[in-house]
C-alpha positions as CSV (number, residue, x, y, z in Angstrom):
1,X,0.1,37.1,-16.0
2,X,0.9,40.9,-16.2
3,X,-0.3,42.3,-12.9
4,X,1.6,45.7,-13.2
5,X,1.0,47.1,-16.7
6,X,3.0,50.3,-16.6
7,X,4.9,52.8,-14.5
8,X,5.1,56.5,-15.3
9,X,6.4,59.7,-13.6
10,X,3.8,62.3,-12.8
11,X,5.0,65.4,-14.7
12,X,2.2,67.6,-13.5
13,X,4.3,68.3,-10.5
14,X,7.7,70.1,-10.7
15,X,10.4,67.6,-9.8
16,X,12.5,68.6,-6.8
17,X,16.3,69.2,-7.3
18,X,17.2,66.4,-4.9
19,X,18.1,62.7,-5.2
20,X,16.8,60.6,-6.8
21,X,15.5,63.1,-9.3
22,X,19.0,64.0,-10.2
23,X,19.5,60.5,-11.8
24,X,19.2,60.9,-15.6
25,X,16.8,58.0,-16.2
26,X,14.5,59.2,-13.4
27,X,14.7,62.8,-14.7
28,X,13.8,61.7,-18.3
29,X,11.3,58.9,-17.2
30,X,8.1,59.0,-19.2
31,X,6.3,55.6,-19.1
32,X,7.8,52.1,-18.9
33,X,5.4,49.3,-19.9
34,X,5.5,45.6,-18.8
35,X,4.3,43.3,-21.5
36,X,5.8,40.0,-20.5
37,X,5.8,38.1,-17.2
38,X,9.5,38.6,-16.8
39,X,11.2,42.0,-17.3
40,X,14.8,42.7,-16.7
41,X,16.4,46.0,-15.9
42,X,20.1,46.2,-16.9
43,X,22.7,48.9,-16.8
44,X,26.0,49.9,-15.3
45,X,26.3,50.6,-11.6
46,X,24.8,54.0,-10.9
47,X,22.5,53.9,-14.0
48,X,19.4,54.1,-11.8
49,X,17.9,50.7,-12.2
50,X,17.9,49.9,-8.5
51,X,16.6,53.4,-7.7
52,X,13.7,52.8,-10.1
53,X,13.0,49.3,-8.7
54,X,12.9,50.6,-5.1
55,X,10.6,53.4,-6.1
56,X,8.2,50.9,-7.7
57,X,8.3,48.7,-4.6
58,X,7.4,51.6,-2.4
59,X,4.6,52.8,-4.7
60,X,3.2,49.3,-4.8
61,X,3.5,48.8,-1.1
62,X,5.4,45.6,-1.6
63,X,6.2,43.1,1.1
64,X,9.9,42.9,2.0
65,X,12.0,40.1,3.4
66,X,13.9,42.6,5.5
67,X,13.2,43.7,9.0
68,X,11.6,47.0,7.8
69,X,8.6,47.6,5.6
70,X,8.9,49.8,2.5
71,X,7.0,52.4,4.5
72,X,9.6,52.7,7.2
73,X,13.0,51.4,6.0
74,X,15.4,54.3,6.4
75,X,17.4,53.1,3.4
76,X,14.3,53.7,1.2
77,X,13.7,57.3,2.1
78,X,14.8,58.5,-1.4
79,X,12.7,55.7,-3.0
80,X,9.6,56.9,-1.1
81,X,10.1,60.4,-2.4
82,X,10.2,59.0,-5.9
83,X,7.2,56.7,-5.2
84,X,5.0,59.7,-4.3
85,X,5.4,60.9,-7.9
86,X,5.0,57.5,-9.7
87,X,1.8,56.4,-11.3
88,X,1.3,52.6,-11.4
89,X,-1.3,51.1,-13.8
90,X,-2.5,47.7,-13.0
91,X,-4.3,44.9,-14.9
92,X,-5.0,43.1,-11.7
93,X,-3.5,44.3,-8.4
94,X,-2.1,41.5,-6.2
95,X,-1.0,41.6,-2.6
96,X,1.2,38.5,-3.2
97,X,4.9,38.6,-3.9
98,X,7.8,40.6,-2.4
99,X,10.5,43.1,-2.9
100,X,14.0,41.7,-2.2
101,X,17.5,43.2,-2.3
102,X,20.5,40.9,-1.9
103,X,21.4,42.6,1.4
104,X,17.9,42.2,2.8
105,X,18.0,38.4,2.1
106,X,21.2,37.9,4.1
107,X,19.7,39.9,7.0
108,X,16.5,37.9,6.8
109,X,18.3,34.5,7.0
110,X,20.3,35.7,10.1
111,X,17.1,36.9,11.8
112,X,15.3,33.6,10.9
113,X,18.1,31.6,12.4
114,X,17.9,33.7,15.6
115,X,14.2,33.1,15.8
116,X,14.6,29.4,15.4
117,X,17.2,29.2,18.1
118,X,15.0,31.3,20.5
119,X,12.0,29.0,19.9
120,X,14.1,25.9,20.5
121,X,15.5,27.5,23.7
122,X,11.9,28.3,24.9
123,X,10.8,24.7,24.3
124,X,13.8,23.5,26.3
125,X,13.0,25.9,29.1
126,X,9.3,24.6,29.2
127,X,10.5,21.0,29.3
128,X,12.7,21.8,32.3
129,X,10.0,23.8,34.1
130,X,7.4,21.1,33.6
131,X,9.4,17.9,33.7
132,X,7.7,16.8,36.9
133,X,4.2,17.6,35.6
134,X,1.9,15.3,33.7
135,X,2.4,14.8,30.0
136,X,-0.9,16.6,29.3
137,X,0.2,19.6,31.3
138,X,3.6,19.7,29.7
139,X,2.2,19.4,26.2
140,X,-0.2,22.2,26.9
141,X,2.6,24.4,28.0
142,X,4.7,23.5,24.9
143,X,1.9,24.0,22.4
144,X,2.4,27.7,21.6
145,X,6.1,27.4,21.1
146,X,6.0,24.1,19.3
147,X,3.3,25.4,16.9
148,X,5.4,28.4,15.9
149,X,8.5,26.2,15.4
150,X,6.5,23.7,13.4
151,X,5.2,26.5,11.1
152,X,8.7,27.7,10.5
153,X,10.0,24.2,9.8
154,X,7.1,23.5,7.4
155,X,8.0,26.6,5.4
156,X,11.7,26.1,5.6
157,X,12.5,22.4,6.2
158,X,16.2,23.1,6.0
159,X,17.8,25.8,8.3
160,X,18.6,28.5,5.7
161,X,21.6,29.6,7.7
162,X,23.1,26.1,7.6
163,X,22.9,25.9,3.8
164,X,25.1,27.7,1.3
165,X,24.0,31.1,0.2
166,X,22.9,29.7,-3.2
167,X,21.0,26.8,-1.6
168,X,19.3,29.0,0.9
169,X,18.3,31.6,-1.7
170,X,16.6,28.9,-3.9
171,X,14.9,27.4,-0.8
172,X,13.7,30.8,0.2
173,X,12.1,31.5,-3.2
174,X,10.5,28.1,-3.4
175,X,9.0,28.6,0.1
176,X,7.9,32.3,-0.3
177,X,6.7,32.6,-3.8
178,X,3.2,31.6,-4.8
179,X,1.3,31.8,-8.0
180,X,-0.1,35.2,-9.1
181,X,2.7,37.1,-7.3
182,X,4.4,40.4,-8.2
183,X,8.1,40.0,-7.4
184,X,10.6,42.9,-7.5
185,X,14.2,41.6,-7.2
186,X,17.4,43.6,-7.1
187,X,20.5,41.6,-8.2
188,X,19.5,38.1,-7.1
189,X,22.6,36.7,-8.7
190,X,24.7,38.0,-5.7
191,X,23.9,34.8,-3.8
192,X,24.0,32.4,-6.7
193,X,26.7,30.3,-8.4
194,X,26.4,29.8,-12.2
195,X,24.6,26.5,-11.6
196,X,22.2,28.1,-9.1
197,X,21.5,30.9,-11.5
198,X,20.3,28.3,-14.0
199,X,18.1,26.8,-11.2
200,X,16.8,30.3,-10.5
201,X,15.9,30.8,-14.2
202,X,14.0,27.5,-14.2
203,X,12.1,28.7,-11.1
204,X,11.3,32.0,-12.8
205,X,9.9,30.1,-15.8
206,X,7.8,27.8,-13.6
207,X,6.3,30.7,-11.6
208,X,5.7,32.8,-14.6
209,X,3.6,29.9,-16.1
210,X,1.6,30.0,-12.8
211,X,0.7,33.6,-13.1
212,X,3.5,35.5,-11.4
213,X,5.2,38.6,-12.7
214,X,8.9,39.5,-12.2
215,X,10.7,42.8,-12.5
216,X,14.4,42.1,-11.9
217,X,17.5,44.3,-11.9
218,X,20.5,42.2,-12.8
219,X,24.0,42.1,-14.3
220,X,23.9,38.3,-14.9
221,X,24.1,37.2,-18.6
222,X,22.8,33.8,-17.5
223,X,19.7,35.2,-15.8
224,X,19.1,37.7,-18.6
225,X,18.8,34.8,-21.0
226,X,15.5,33.7,-19.5
227,X,13.3,32.9,-22.5
228,X,10.6,35.4,-23.5
229,X,11.7,38.1,-21.1
230,X,11.7,41.8,-21.9
231,X,14.9,43.7,-21.3
232,X,15.1,47.4,-20.6
233,X,18.5,49.1,-20.6
234,X,19.2,52.0,-18.3
235,X,22.4,53.1,-19.9
236,X,22.7,56.3,-21.8
237,X,20.5,58.4,-19.5
238,X,17.2,57.0,-20.6
239,X,15.3,53.7,-20.4
240,X,15.0,51.8,-23.7
241,X,14.3,48.3,-24.8
242,X,17.3,46.1,-25.7
243,X,18.1,42.8,-27.3
244,X,20.0,40.2,-25.4
245,X,22.7,39.8,-28.0
246,X,23.3,43.6,-28.0
247,X,23.9,43.9,-24.3
248,X,27.4,44.9,-23.2
249,X,27.1,42.5,-20.3
250,X,26.7,39.6,-22.7
251,X,29.4,40.7,-25.3
252,X,32.1,41.4,-22.7
253,X,31.4,38.1,-20.8
254,X,31.4,36.2,-24.1
255,X,34.7,37.8,-25.3
256,X,36.3,37.2,-21.9
257,X,35.4,33.5,-21.9
258,X,36.6,33.1,-25.5
259,X,40.0,34.6,-24.7
260,X,40.6,35.3,-21.0
261,X,44.4,35.6,-21.4
262,X,44.0,38.6,-23.8
263,X,41.9,40.5,-21.2
264,X,44.3,39.6,-18.4
265,X,47.4,40.8,-20.4
266,X,45.6,44.1,-21.1
267,X,44.8,44.5,-17.4
268,X,48.4,43.8,-16.5
269,X,49.6,46.3,-19.0
270,X,47.2,49.0,-17.7
271,X,48.2,48.2,-14.1
272,X,51.9,48.5,-15.1
273,X,51.3,51.9,-16.8
274,X,49.4,53.2,-13.8
275,X,52.2,52.1,-11.4
276,X,54.9,53.8,-13.6
277,X,52.9,57.0,-13.7
278,X,52.5,57.0,-9.9
279,X,56.2,56.6,-9.4
280,X,57.2,59.5,-11.6
């Protein structure tokens, strides 16, 4: 389902000469429409795709997996400035879903592990304090801590910090994402091996069939191959639709895999030329 139909920049107001309005794709932004359940944002580093995604997340009031909300996270100050000038058009607004950056996910896993350890320590302390009491009294004292720990274990049966990054990332999505969600993801491939990227694409397809919408900034040719997805390129200073086969990410990766030695010889030659120049 398409929850968020379009995003446009309010041009009735004069744009300030500060970041992020100095980013070319933001400065030239008109309207970007979302017509498929999965939309990818692709472009070189610094092209503005993450800036745009963060602005949309702030404008939508998205839930984050980090310790801060989009309303208070200091790293999103520029995004909130952009969000104030964005117009979001909805087919059906949803409060489900989340906004997730790779760095937020790793922080979330660490915090979740700390919370689990604290709950287990609290339970142990209660058992020690009430060991000479009746079973009924001891169970009453344990109830609040045990309930919180059970709720966490029900959502995440496996300790995310004990699994690999890729395993914990997939576990996280399976636990957190529900049908009819709007999910804004920035470079999810950072935690995923090629095999896990394929598992992630399968999860995208399943959740899209259940009414969820995804807007994802990514560099991964494997994730970009998700069937039926719309791709917007942020290269060249403006946002424009692109075909998978025409993406530089895809052509360079394919060319490298077809003949890695050719690329490596070229890199060695360039490195040698640079070294010779630096010594003259």
